[in-house]
C-alpha positions in Angstrom: 98.8 73.8 103.6 95.8 76.1 102.9 95.0 79.3 105.2 91.1 79.7 105.1 89.0 81.4 107.3 85.2 80.2 107.3 83.2 82.7 109.7 85.9 86.0 110.2 85.9 87.7 113.3 84.9 91.3 112.7 86.8 92.5 115.8 88.5 95.5 116.0 92.2 94.2 116.7 93.0 97.4 118.3 90.8 97.1 120.9 91.6 93.8 122.1 93.6 93.8 125.4 97.0 92.6 124.7 98.4 89.1 126.1 100.7 87.2 126.0 100.6 85.0 123.0 98.5 87.6 121.3 95.4 89.8 122.5 92.1 88.9 123.9 88.9 88.7 122.0 85.9 89.5 124.7 84.1 87.9 122.2 84.7 84.6 121.3 86.8 84.5 125.1 90.0 83.0 123.1 93.3 84.8 122.5 93.9 86.2 119.1 97.5 85.7 117.5 99.0 88.2 115.5 100.1 86.2 112.5 100.1 89.4 109.8 104.1 89.7 110.3 104.7 85.8 110.0 106.7 84.3 107.7 104.8 81.2 105.7 107.4 78.4 107.9 106.2 80.5 110.8 102.2 80.3 109.9 102.4 76.1 108.9 104.5 76.1 112.7 101.9 77.1 114.5 99.1 75.2 113.1 101.3 71.7 112.6 101.3 70.9 116.2 98.2 69.5 117.6 94.4 69.9 116.1 93.2 72.9 117.7 90.9 76.1 117.2 93.4 78.3 116.4 92.0 81.7 116.2 94.6 84.7 114.2 94.6 87.9 112.9 95.9 87.8 108.8 97.4 90.1 106.5 94.1 88.9 103.0 97.4 88.1 100.9 98.1 85.0 103.6 94.6 83.6 103.4 93.7 81.1 100.8 96.6 79.9 98.4 99.3 77.5 99.3 102.0 78.3 102.0 105.3 77.5 100.5 108.2 77.0 103.1 112.0 77.3 101.4 115.1 75.6 103.0 116.8 77.8 101.7 115.5 80.6 102.5 116.2 79.4 106.3 119.6 78.0 105.8 120.3 80.8 103.7 122.2 83.1 106.6 123.7 80.0 108.0 124.9 78.1 105.6 124.3 79.5 101.9 122.3 76.1 100.3 119.5 74.5 100.7 116.6 72.9 98.8 113.0 74.7 98.4 110.4 72.1 100.3 106.6 72.7 99.5 103.7 71.0 101.6 100.4 70.2 101.0 97.0 69.9 102.7 94.4 72.2 104.1 93.9 74.1 107.7 90.9 75.8 109.0 90.2 78.3 111.3 89.3 81.1 112.7 91.0 84.8 112.6 90.8 88.2 111.8 90.3 89.9 108.5 92.7 93.0 107.9 94.3 94.5 105.0 92.4 95.0 101.7 93.5 94.3 98.5 96.9 93.2 100.0 97.9 90.9 97.4 101.5 90.5 95.9 101.9 88.4 92.6 105.3 86.1 93.2 107.2 84.9 89.9 108.0 81.4 90.2 112.3 81.8 89.6 114.7 78.8 90.3 118.2 79.2 92.0 116.5 83.2 93.5 116.2 84.1 97.0 113.8 87.4 97.3 112.5 88.9 100.5 109.0 89.1 101.3 107.5 92.6 100.0 105.2 94.1 102.5 102.5 96.4 101.4 103.7 99.1 103.6 107.0 99.2 102.4 106.0 100.0 98.9 106.7 103.2 97.8 103.9 104.9 95.3 103.8 102.2 93.1 108.4 102.2 93.3 109.8 99.0 93.9 113.1 98.0 94.0 114.7 95.2 93.9 117.8 93.7 93.9 119.5 97.6 93.1 117.2 97.5 90.2 116.8 100.7 87.9 112.7 102.2 87.8 111.7 103.2 85.4 108.8 105.5 83.3 107.0 104.4 81.5 106.9 107.5 79.4 109.9 106.6 78.4 109.4 103.1 77.1 106.2 104.5 75.3 105.7 104.0 71.6 104.5 107.3 69.5 100.6 106.6 68.3 100.4 108.4 65.1 96.0 107.5 64.0 95.3 108.5 60.5 98.6 111.0 60.1 98.3 112.6 63.4 100.2 111.7 66.6 98.4 111.2 70.0 99.1 110.3 73.6 98.8 107.7 75.3 95.3 108.3 77.1 94.3 108.8 73.4 95.1 106.3 71.9 93.8 104.0 75.0 90.2 105.1 74.7 89.4 104.3 70.2 87.2 102.4 69.8 88.5 99.0 68.0 85.8 98.4 65.7 87.0 101.8 64.0 90.4 100.1 63.4 90.8 99.3 59.5 95.0 98.7 59.9 98.0 98.5 62.1 101.1 98.8 61.9 103.6 98.7 64.6 107.3 99.8 63.5 110.0 99.7 65.3 114.1 100.2 65.1 116.2 101.9 62.7 113.0 101.8 60.2 110.9 103.5 63.1 113.8 106.5 64.1 114.2 106.9 60.0 110.5 108.0 59.7 109.8 109.8 62.8 113.5 111.0 64.4 114.2 110.2 67.7 110.8 110.0 69.5 110.3 107.2 67.6 112.5 105.1 69.4 110.3 103.0 71.5 108.9 102.4 68.5 105.7 103.6 66.7 101.9 102.6 66.7 101.1 103.5 63.2 96.3 102.9 62.6 94.3 103.5 59.8 90.8 104.6 60.9 87.3 103.1 59.0 86.1 106.2 57.0 82.8 107.0 56.9 80.8 107.5 53.3 79.2 110.6 53.2 75.6 110.8 50.9 
């Protein structure tokens, strides 16, 4: 099942008066349901009933993708067993557009249950899943050497690719033997094309 919004409503959610099942939109004279914190399963259940035109408020990450129903997640707390079930279909609804750039990529994993990650639950680019270690890019960055001089990542990333004559990657014991402890994450050695002086 996929949720799409053919004609998005641009009314402000906060200005709509509350009702039993959501808020009332005076422009379209409909009750607008809030699906922003709903799971894929809850959204699928709402649209699996009789064919009715439902107006809803969604996060952008909930739209234009296949909704996933995980039998494992629904039974995990009670039985700790289950199967993954994905349903297909296409549903068109009227809805409120909400948060822009609210996209979370989820890798396909087998036998792993991961909680939903909401945009506002991530603190400044750091995220910890399952007690994992937070890694700073500086801790894993290699040493960059261009024409015999050590440069930083910013200078390396701004190099003109057409000016590169040769590039060599040195890793492991060889890197630390040649360049010391600072090269423990490897070394990228670049030679640039020299301009011929007349």
